[in-house]
C-alpha positions as CSV (number, residue, x, y, z in Angstrom):
1,M,25.6,177.4,13.7
2,K,28.6,178.1,15.9
3,N,30.4,179.5,12.4
4,F,27.0,181.7,12.1
5,I,28.0,183.1,15.0
6,R,31.7,183.9,14.6
7,V,30.6,185.9,11.7
8,I,28.0,187.9,13.6
9,A,30.7,188.5,16.0
10,G,32.9,189.6,13.9
11,S,31.3,192.0,12.0
12,V,30.6,193.5,15.9
13,F,34.5,194.0,16.2
14,L,34.3,195.5,12.9
15,L,32.2,197.9,14.1
16,W,34.7,198.3,16.8
17,S,37.5,199.0,14.6
18,T,35.3,202.0,12.5
19,A,33.2,204.0,15.2
20,Q,35.1,203.5,18.7
21,A,33.1,206.3,20.0
22,E,29.5,204.2,19.8
23,I,31.1,200.9,21.3
24,Q,30.9,199.7,24.4
25,Y,33.5,196.1,25.3
26,G,33.1,195.5,29.0
27,L,32.6,192.7,31.7
28,G,29.6,191.0,33.3
29,F,28.7,188.8,36.3
30,I,26.3,186.4,36.7
31,A,23.9,184.9,39.0
32,G,21.2,182.4,38.5
33,Q,19.3,179.3,38.8
34,T,19.0,176.3,35.6
35,D,16.1,174.0,35.8
36,V,17.0,171.2,34.1
37,S,14.3,167.6,33.8
38,G,15.0,164.9,32.3
39,T,14.5,160.6,31.7
40,E,16.9,158.5,30.9
41,T,15.6,155.1,29.3
42,E,17.1,152.0,29.7
43,G,18.5,150.3,26.5
44,T,20.1,146.9,27.5
45,A,18.4,143.7,26.7
46,A,18.1,143.7,30.4
47,D,16.8,146.4,31.5
48,T,14.6,148.9,29.6
49,S,12.9,151.3,32.1
50,D,12.8,154.8,32.3
51,R,14.3,157.3,35.1
52,S,13.2,160.8,35.6
53,K,14.5,163.7,37.9
54,S,14.6,167.4,38.2
55,I,17.8,169.3,39.3
56,K,17.5,172.9,40.2
57,E,21.0,174.6,40.2
58,F,22.2,177.5,41.7
59,F,25.4,179.3,39.9
60,V,27.2,182.2,39.6
61,G,29.5,183.4,36.8
62,A,30.8,186.3,34.6
63,D,31.0,187.2,30.7
64,L,32.2,189.3,28.3
65,F,30.7,191.5,25.8
66,V,30.8,194.4,23.1
67,E,28.0,196.1,22.1
68,Y,26.5,199.1,20.1
69,V,25.0,201.6,21.7
70,A,22.4,204.1,19.0
71,D,21.8,207.3,19.7
72,N,18.4,205.9,19.9
73,G,19.0,203.6,23.1
74,Y,19.1,200.2,21.3
75,A,22.2,198.4,21.6
76,Y,22.9,195.3,20.0
77,G,25.9,193.3,21.1
78,V,27.8,189.8,22.0
79,S,28.6,188.1,25.1
80,Y,30.5,184.9,25.4
81,V,30.9,183.2,29.2
82,P,34.6,181.6,29.3
83,L,34.3,179.6,32.2
84,D,31.6,176.5,32.7
85,V,27.9,176.7,33.8
86,E,27.3,173.1,35.7
87,L,23.5,171.8,34.7
88,G,23.2,169.0,37.4
89,S,24.8,166.1,38.8
90,G,24.0,162.8,40.3
91,E,24.3,159.5,40.1
92,R,23.1,155.9,41.6
93,T,23.6,152.2,42.8
94,D,22.2,149.4,41.2
95,V,22.0,146.0,42.8
96,S,21.5,143.2,39.6
97,G,20.4,139.9,41.7
98,D,21.6,138.2,38.0
99,G,25.2,137.7,38.1
100,S,25.2,137.3,34.3
101,E,24.5,140.4,33.5
102,N,27.3,144.1,34.3
103,D,24.7,145.4,35.9
104,S,25.7,146.4,39.0
105,G,27.6,149.7,40.9
106,T,27.6,153.5,41.3
107,R,26.7,155.4,38.0
108,S,27.4,158.5,38.1
109,A,27.0,162.1,35.9
110,S,27.0,165.5,35.1
111,A,26.1,168.2,32.3
112,D,28.0,171.2,32.0
113,V,27.4,174.2,29.6
114,T,29.8,174.9,27.8
115,D,31.3,178.1,25.6
116,L,27.7,180.2,25.9
117,I,27.7,182.8,23.3
118,T,24.4,185.3,23.0
119,L,23.6,187.3,20.4
120,Y,21.1,190.5,22.4
121,A,19.3,193.7,21.4
122,N,19.0,196.2,23.8
123,V,15.4,197.3,22.8
124,P,14.8,200.8,24.7
125,M,11.3,201.2,27.2
126,G,10.5,204.9,27.1
127,D,13.4,207.5,28.1
128,S,14.4,206.8,31.9
129,G,17.1,204.0,31.2
130,W,14.6,200.1,31.2
131,Y,14.5,198.3,28.4
132,A,13.7,194.4,26.8
133,L,16.0,192.7,26.2
134,L,15.8,189.9,23.0
135,G,18.7,187.7,22.5
136,Y,19.7,184.0,20.8
137,M,22.2,181.8,22.5
138,N,24.1,179.0,21.7
139,T,26.5,176.7,23.4
140,T,28.0,172.8,24.0
141,V,26.5,171.2,26.8
142,T,29.4,168.5,27.6
143,T,29.0,165.0,29.6
144,N,31.1,163.7,32.0
145,E,30.0,160.5,33.4
146,T,31.1,157.0,35.0
147,L,29.2,154.4,34.0
148,N,30.3,150.1,33.7
149,E,30.5,150.2,29.7
150,S,28.9,153.2,28.1
151,S,29.2,157.1,27.5
152,Y,27.3,159.6,26.6
153,G,28.6,162.7,23.9
154,N,28.5,166.5,23.5
155,A,25.7,168.2,21.8
156,D,24.7,171.9,20.2
157,I,22.2,173.6,21.4
158,D,20.3,176.3,21.1
159,G,18.2,178.8,23.1
160,Y,16.3,182.4,23.5
161,Q,16.8,185.1,26.5
162,V,13.7,187.2,27.5
163,G,14.0,189.6,29.8
164,F,13.8,193.7,30.9
165,G,16.9,195.8,32.0
166,N,17.9,199.0,32.8
167,R,20.9,201.7,31.4
168,S,22.6,204.0,33.7
169,G,25.4,205.0,32.0
170,N,28.1,202.5,31.1
171,F,26.2,200.3,33.8
172,K,23.6,197.8,33.5
173,Y,21.2,195.6,35.3
174,E,18.8,193.2,34.2
175,F,16.8,189.6,34.7
176,A,16.0,187.4,31.9
177,Y,14.4,184.0,31.7
178,S,16.3,181.5,29.1
179,D,14.4,178.5,27.4
180,F,16.8,175.8,25.1
181,D,16.2,173.4,22.7
182,D,15.3,170.4,24.2
183,I,19.4,167.5,24.7
184,S,18.7,164.5,23.5
185,L,22.2,162.1,24.2
186,T,22.3,158.5,23.2
187,A,25.3,156.6,25.3
188,T,28.0,154.8,22.8
189,G,30.1,151.7,23.5
190,G,27.4,149.3,25.3
191,G,24.4,149.0,25.2
192,T,21.6,152.2,23.6
193,N,21.0,153.9,26.2
194,T,19.4,157.5,26.0
195,I,18.7,160.8,27.9
196,D,16.0,163.3,26.8
197,A,16.2,166.6,28.9
198,D,15.0,170.3,29.0
199,A,16.9,173.1,30.6
200,D,15.8,177.1,31.4
201,A,17.2,179.6,33.8
202,L,16.4,182.5,35.2
203,T,19.2,185.1,35.5
204,L,20.7,188.2,37.6
205,R,23.3,189.7,35.5
206,L,25.4,193.6,36.1
207,S,27.4,194.6,33.5
208,Y,30.1,197.9,33.2
209,G,31.0,198.9,29.5
210,F,34.6,201.6,29.3
């Protein structure tokens, strides 16, 4: 899927090289809140319980973008967020009553969104600068954890984005809701613990194109 996105992004930059008067590129500033709910399932012989948790995380960031702006107000573009966005983090301390089980200690874990790429379209609503926003997203969820014997890997996920905004010259501001595919991770190196999670986000984005 990332290869497909790179092809689309390359096509946009090819348009830029052949029709510079109709292309804008620039920088956006983003602020928002992620909402993640997930369940960890223990897969050891000593513990097969489930633990659920919901995390709301405020974040700020920035993106780079290039877009084709048509004379009729439609715009098509691709944006890339070069900085990681934290989805959530947490820790817990377990004390095992059975000395034969290596089940005691503090466990911590966090997850970040890395290399977030969005293909989007702005659909004009009237002639006052307002537009509807539609987007397709792809990103990698990277994990960082401290566990007794095992570790979780990373996962590529897709998502969609809907919202609205307003364009005034080269300046835009927009509000959007993003919903990502379910995240499913299985631990390796000890036991068969799994994590299943769902993530979405509300964002405000201010951007300027050149």
